[in-house]
N, C-alpha and C positions, 0 to 999 in steps of 0.2 A: 504494500500500500504506500502510495506517495502522497504526502500532505504538502500544501503550499501556504506559506504565510507571506502576505504582501504588506505587512505593517511597516510604516515608516519608523525611523529611529526613535522619535519621541513617543511613539505608541507602544514600543516594546517595554514591557515591565516584568518584574519578578513573578507576578501572578500568572501572566500569560505564558511565560517561559516554563513555570512549574506545570501548568496545564498541558502544554505541548509535550514536555518530556514524559509526563504521566501517561499520556495517550500513546506515545511511541513505545513506552515500556510494555504496554498492554497488547500491542499489535505486533506480532512477530514479523521480522524482516521489513519493518516500515522505515521510511525516511522522511525527513522534513526539509523542504527547500525554502529558503528565505530570500525574498526579493523585495527590495525597497531602498530608499535613500537613507543610509545610516552608516555609522562607523562599524564595519563588519567585524573588526577585531574585538570590539566591545561586545557586540551581539554574540559572536562565537564564544567568547569567554563566559558570558552569562549561561549559555546553553551547556558548555562543558562543565562548569561548576555544578549546575543543577543535575546534570547526568551523573556526575560522581556522587552527589548526595543521594540520588535515587538508585544507585548501584547499577547503572547501565554500563556495560563493559566497554563499549566502543562508541565514541562520539567523534565522527569524522570531520574532516575539514572541507 
């Protein structure tokens, strides 16, 4: 399953990141694509930190 987020940088928040990671954890072999105007390093870091907290083994780049 492929999910797409098109939120701009100022709309990305911890609550949405937690929700996205939780969904990805529940759906085997799923991925999330993020498209939008933002600092991708910051967004990537938020997702990687949350993935570690929720014990997802691989959070790609």
